[in-house]
C-alpha positions in Angstrom: 107.8 105.6 115.7 108.0 109.0 114.0 108.7 110.7 117.3 111.9 108.8 117.9 113.0 109.4 114.3 112.5 113.1 114.6 114.4 113.1 117.9 117.4 111.2 116.3 117.4 113.5 113.3 117.4 116.6 115.5 120.3 115.2 117.5 122.3 114.6 114.4 121.6 118.1 113.1 122.6 119.6 116.4 125.9 117.6 116.4 126.6 118.6 112.9 126.0 122.3 113.6 128.2 122.0 116.8 131.0 120.6 114.7 130.7 123.3 112.1 130.7 126.0 114.7 133.6 124.4 116.5 135.6 124.3 113.3 134.9 128.0 112.5 135.8 129.0 116.1 139.1 127.0 115.8 140.0 128.7 112.5 139.2 132.2 113.9 140.8 131.6 117.3 144.0 130.1 116.0 146.3 127.4 117.4 147.4 129.1 120.7 143.8 129.4 121.9 143.0 125.8 121.0 146.1 124.6 122.9 144.7 126.2 126.0 141.8 123.6 126.0 144.1 120.6 125.7 145.3 119.1 129.0 148.5 117.7 127.4 
């Protein structure tokens, strides 16, 4: 099923890009801004 394979690959790429963007945003924003998103 090539369709399912492409879907899985797309999801993995999306998750990887989201992680990279999140890491960059974390470095740029700094610790205080990140603490605001933590409930504890």
